[in-house]
C-alpha positions in Angstrom: 128.5 21.5 -14.0 130.7 21.4 -17.1 134.3 22.5 -17.3 133.5 25.9 -18.9 130.9 26.7 -16.2 133.3 25.6 -13.4 136.1 27.7 -14.9 133.9 30.8 -15.2 132.6 30.5 -11.7 136.0 30.1 -10.1 137.5 33.0 -12.0 134.6 35.1 -10.8 135.2 34.1 -7.2 139.0 34.8 -7.5 138.4 38.2 -9.0 136.4 39.1 -5.9 139.4 38.4 -3.6 140.7 41.4 -1.8 143.9 42.7 -3.3 145.8 42.6 0.0 144.6 39.0 0.7 145.6 38.1 -2.9 149.1 39.3 -2.3 149.5 37.7 1.1 148.3 34.3 -0.1 150.4 34.6 -3.3 153.5 35.3 -1.2 152.7 32.3 1.1 152.2 30.0 -1.9 155.5 31.1 -3.5 157.3 30.6 -0.1 156.1 27.0 0.0 157.3 26.4 -3.5 160.7 27.9 -2.7 161.0 25.4 0.1 160.2 22.4 -2.1 163.3 20.2 -2.5 162.7 19.7 -6.2 162.5 23.5 -6.7 165.8 24.0 -4.8 167.6 21.4 -7.0 166.2 22.7 -10.3 168.4 24.8 -12.5 165.7 25.6 -15.1 162.2 26.5 -14.0 159.3 26.6 -16.5 156.7 29.1 -15.4 154.0 31.4 -16.7 153.9 35.1 -16.2 150.7 35.2 -14.2 147.7 37.4 -15.0 145.3 38.5 -12.3 143.5 36.7 -10.6 146.0 33.9 -10.8 148.6 33.4 -8.1 151.1 36.2 -8.7 154.4 34.7 -10.1 156.4 37.9 -10.3 158.1 37.2 -7.0 158.9 33.7 -8.1 160.6 35.1 -11.2 162.6 37.6 -9.1 163.7 34.8 -6.7 164.8 32.6 -9.5 166.8 35.4 -11.1 168.3 36.4 -7.7 169.4 32.8 -7.1 170.8 32.2 -10.6 168.1 29.8 -11.7 167.1 30.1 -15.4 163.4 30.8 -16.1 161.7 29.4 -19.1 158.4 31.2 -20.1 155.8 29.8 -22.5 155.3 31.2 -26.0 152.0 30.2 -27.5 151.1 30.1 -31.1 147.3 30.7 -31.3 147.2 29.4 -34.9 149.0 26.0 -34.4 148.1 25.7 -30.7 151.7 24.8 -30.0 153.5 26.1 -26.9 157.3 26.3 -26.5 159.3 27.7 -23.7 162.0 30.4 -24.0 164.6 31.6 -21.5 163.8 34.9 -19.9 166.1 36.7 -17.5 164.8 40.3 -17.7 161.3 41.8 -18.0 162.3 43.7 -21.1 162.3 40.4 -22.9 158.5 40.1 -22.5 155.8 41.5 -24.7 152.0 41.8 -24.2 150.1 39.5 -26.6 146.5 38.4 -27.0 144.3 38.4 -23.9 146.9 40.8 -22.2 149.3 37.8 -21.6 153.0 38.4 -21.2 155.2 36.2 -23.4 158.8 36.1 -24.4 159.9 38.2 -27.4 161.3 35.5 -29.8 164.2 37.7 -31.1 165.4 38.4 -27.5 165.1 34.9 -26.1 166.3 31.3 -26.7 164.0 28.3 -26.9 164.5 25.4 -24.5 163.5 21.8 -25.1 161.1 20.1 -22.7 164.0 17.8 -21.4 166.0 21.0 -20.5 163.3 22.1 -18.0 164.0 20.7 -14.5 160.6 21.7 -13.0 157.4 22.8 -14.7 154.9 25.0 -13.0 151.5 24.2 -14.5 148.7 26.8 -14.3 145.1 26.0 -13.8 141.8 27.3 -12.5 140.5 24.3 -10.5 142.5 21.4 -9.0 141.4 18.0 -7.6 143.3 16.1 -4.9 144.5 13.6 -7.4 146.3 16.3 -9.3 144.0 16.8 -12.2 143.0 20.4 -13.2 140.8 22.5 -15.3 143.0 24.9 -17.2 142.1 28.2 -18.9 140.7 26.4 -21.9 143.4 26.6 -24.6 144.7 23.1 -24.2 148.3 24.3 -24.5 149.6 22.6 -21.3 147.7 19.4 -22.0 149.6 19.1 -25.3 152.9 20.2 -23.8 152.7 17.7 -20.9 152.7 14.8 -23.4 156.2 15.9 -24.3 157.5 16.8 -20.9 158.6 14.0 -18.5 160.0 16.0 -15.6 158.5 17.0 -12.2 155.4 19.3 -12.1 153.9 21.7 -9.6 150.9 24.0 -9.6 150.3 27.2 -7.6 146.8 27.6 -6.4 144.7 29.3 -3.7 143.2 26.7 -1.4 139.8 27.9 -2.6 140.7 26.4 -6.0 140.9 22.9 -4.7 137.8 20.8 -5.3 136.8 17.2 -4.7 136.9 16.3 -8.4 137.2 17.7 -11.9 136.1 16.1 -15.1 139.0 14.1 -16.5 139.4 13.3 -20.2 141.7 10.7 -21.8 144.4 13.2 -22.6 144.5 14.9 -19.2 147.7 14.4 -17.1 147.8 15.2 -13.3 150.4 17.4 -11.7 152.5 15.9 -8.9 152.2 18.6 -6.3 150.0 21.6 -5.7 151.2 24.5 -3.5 148.6 26.6 -1.7 148.8 29.2 1.0 148.3 26.3 3.5 151.2 24.2 2.2 152.0 21.8 -0.6 150.0 18.7 -1.3 151.3 15.7 -3.1 149.0 14.1 -5.7 146.3 12.1 -3.8 146.4 14.1 -0.6 143.3 15.9 0.5 143.5 19.3 2.2 140.9 20.0 4.9 
């Protein structure tokens, strides 16, 4: 099965998850990330504003703001396909853009360089044990990861873990994947 078919099938399965189960698992995933030593030490966290059926990141943002961590949220340019991160400390600094995604309002936020982000949360649809992923198809993170050299994490439901995904020359793996069952370092297999 090709990437597009795998992506479509997993999104279909995730959309069928019960809302209560989705919340419980999302909360458990966020709890495991909050216990991660790299997360605890990080001052600036790069993370998306999730859209259903992704792992819900609203609680993560709230926890970051409560603890004084800065959150950097991606701003995508659909014309140039370039993604930057901007500091957000209040939901009023977000706007709904294409595909109903929430992104920072440029006039209300400050851009941060890749080297200013202490931990980057990388989204995806499917993940392999060796840290490779199938994203949402825009290639924004693939391009951004070539400029970012810091630690990476992904948030995923255990059902999103697969034995392998197609890997292309430009693909870069994430270092750790947090699921509702715990966090897995690149190369670990969850059973």
